N, C-alpha and C positions, 0 to 999 in steps of 0.2 A: 401215738404218744401228740401231746397237745404242744408248740414248740413255746414254752415258761417269757416268750421277750415280743413272742407276737404281738400287745396292744402298749411297747414301751412309749409309740411314738403321742400312745393315747391320757395314760398317766399319767400323773404331774406325780416327781418327782421325792421320793422322800425325804422327808427334815430330822435332823438329829434333836433328838428332844428336849424341851429346855426346861431349864430350873424356873418356877415361880413359889411364888410362898404357900402355906396352906390353905391357907385362903383361900387362893385366887384354884386351889387343886378341888376344891370342897367343890366352891360354882361351878366352874370350872366341869366336873364331873357328874353332878346334876343337871350339871344344863347339856351334858353329853348323852346320859344318857334318856331322860326326852325326846331326843332327837333320835335313839340311837333305834329307840321304842318303833317308832312315831319314820322312821326307815325301813325299818322287820315289819311291816303292816305293808308298805308299799309293794317291799320286795314281793310280799305273797302276793299283791294286785297284777303284780307284773311277769310272775310264772306262770298264771294267769288267762292273759293277756299273750304267750310265748304259745300255751300251749293253742291256744285259741288259732294262732301263725300257723303256728306246724297243720290243723285240722285244713287250716286253710288252703296250704300252699302246697298237700296233698295234694288234695282233690284238683287244683290246678293240674297241677304236676298227673293228673292220671286224664285230665280231659283237654290238656293242653296238649296235646305232643311230646311228655316228657320237656317242658321248657316253661322255667320256672318266673313267674312271679316278680321280678325284679326290684316293686317299689316295698315289698311283703320282706325280701331277702335285706333290706340294707333296714326297714324299723328290725328288725331283727334280730342285726350287728349291733344299732343304737342301744338297743333294751338291754344287748348283750356287757355292749360299754358299763352303761349304766348300770349295770347287778354288780359288774367286776369293781367301779367305784363307792357302789356303795356299803358292799363286803368289805375293803377296805378300811372305810366308815367306822363301820355298828363292831368289828374286828383290833381298833386302838388301830390301824398297821400305817391308818395317812388323819390329818388333819383338816382334811379337807371333804364336805358337805360336799351331794356327788344332786346335782340338780333335784330339783328348783332351786335350791341355793346357793350357782355357780353352773354357768354356763353347760347347753350337750353340746358332749365333744362330736 
């Protein structure tokens, strides 16, 4: 079972919801939907990249005496953290957009 607090140090703190005016809500909702669709497309691309990395790492493990490639493993971790941030944004759990709108942790 995965540790639910594994990425706490890289995830932004949750902010309590604010009470904006109804006009602001409509503008922010429309903008958020556009960003969410764009991030959703990026998540599809990231899934493909993760699959390619997994295949490449598997080949390296088979040919390199079961020693993993640290750069591939680290890049996979970065993509996983980005994926978690993207998921939090598109499900409205966070107001912080993932990279490229903020720093990649």
